[in-house]
C-alpha positions as CSV (number, residue, x, y, z in Angstrom):
1,M,28.6,-7.0,12.3
2,N,31.0,-5.2,10.0
3,Q,28.9,-5.9,6.9
4,L,25.7,-4.7,8.7
5,Y,27.5,-1.5,9.8
6,S,28.8,-1.0,6.3
7,S,25.3,-1.4,4.8
8,L,23.8,0.9,7.4
9,N,26.5,3.5,6.7
10,E,25.9,3.3,2.9
11,A,22.2,3.9,3.7
12,G,23.2,7.0,5.7
13,L,22.2,5.5,9.0
14,I,25.5,5.7,10.8
15,F,26.8,8.9,12.3
16,K,29.2,10.2,14.8
17,G,28.0,11.9,17.9
18,D,28.8,12.7,21.5
19,S,28.2,10.2,24.3
20,D,29.0,10.1,28.0
21,Q,32.3,8.4,27.0
22,G,33.2,11.0,24.3
23,E,32.7,10.7,20.5
24,A,30.9,7.5,19.4
25,D,29.2,5.9,16.4
26,F,25.4,5.9,16.4
27,I,22.8,4.1,14.4
28,L,19.9,6.3,13.3
29,L,16.7,4.4,14.0
30,E,14.0,7.0,13.3
31,T,13.4,10.6,12.4
32,Y,10.2,12.2,13.7
33,E,8.1,14.8,12.0
34,D,9.5,17.6,14.3
35,G,13.0,16.7,13.2
36,T,14.1,15.0,16.3
37,T,15.7,11.6,16.0
38,H,15.9,8.3,17.9
39,S,19.3,6.5,17.7
40,V,21.4,3.9,19.5
41,D,25.1,4.0,20.0
42,V,27.0,1.1,18.4
43,D,28.3,-0.2,21.8
44,A,24.8,-0.5,23.2
45,F,23.6,-2.2,20.0
46,E,26.5,-4.7,20.3
47,T,25.6,-5.3,24.0
48,L,22.0,-6.2,23.0
49,F,22.7,-8.1,19.8
50,G,26.3,-9.2,20.1
51,D,25.2,-12.9,20.2
52,V,24.6,-12.7,16.4
53,E,27.8,-10.8,15.7
54,E,29.0,-13.5,13.2
55,S,25.8,-13.5,11.2
56,P,23.5,-10.5,11.8
57,T,20.8,-11.6,9.4
58,Y,17.2,-10.5,9.6
59,E,16.2,-13.8,11.1
60,A,19.0,-13.8,13.7
61,L,18.4,-10.2,14.7
62,S,14.6,-10.8,14.9
63,G,15.0,-13.7,17.3
64,S,15.7,-14.0,21.0
65,H,18.8,-12.5,22.6
66,T,20.6,-13.0,25.8
67,F,22.7,-10.1,27.2
68,K,24.0,-8.8,30.4
69,L,23.4,-5.3,31.8
70,G,25.3,-4.7,35.0
71,D,25.0,-7.9,37.1
72,T,21.7,-8.9,35.6
73,Q,21.3,-11.2,32.6
74,Y,18.3,-10.8,30.3
75,T,16.7,-12.8,27.5
76,M,14.4,-10.9,25.2
77,T,13.2,-10.8,21.6
78,A,13.9,-7.9,19.3
79,D,10.2,-7.1,19.5
80,E,10.2,-7.0,23.3
81,M,13.2,-4.6,23.1
82,G,11.4,-2.4,20.6
83,Y,13.9,-3.0,17.7
84,Q,11.8,-5.3,15.5
85,K,10.2,-2.4,13.6
86,Y,13.7,-1.1,12.7
87,F,14.8,-4.6,11.5
88,D,11.6,-4.8,9.4
89,Q,12.5,-1.4,7.8
90,W,16.0,-2.4,7.2
91,K,14.8,-5.6,5.5
92,R,12.4,-3.7,3.3
93,Q,15.3,-1.3,2.3
94,G,17.6,-4.2,1.5
95,I,20.0,-3.4,4.3
96,I,19.7,-6.8,5.9
């Protein structure tokens, strides 16, 4: 994932912010017309997509992912999780 994070950082999409656990790194996903933003903290992103940590390619990220939240295990596609549109944007921008 380090290469992905480096590419996101070069594109200006990684920033530091406050979370419930203190300062954390975030990935900027979207900026709306009113200036508000939608982002995900890196730890949450890694929980959802950690299964492709060794090779976070567009194809791998776009596929199906198995992750655990609390005591429940889930298997979902990037589209079902709402991330596919961001991966599509990153691909168009040459990030992935």
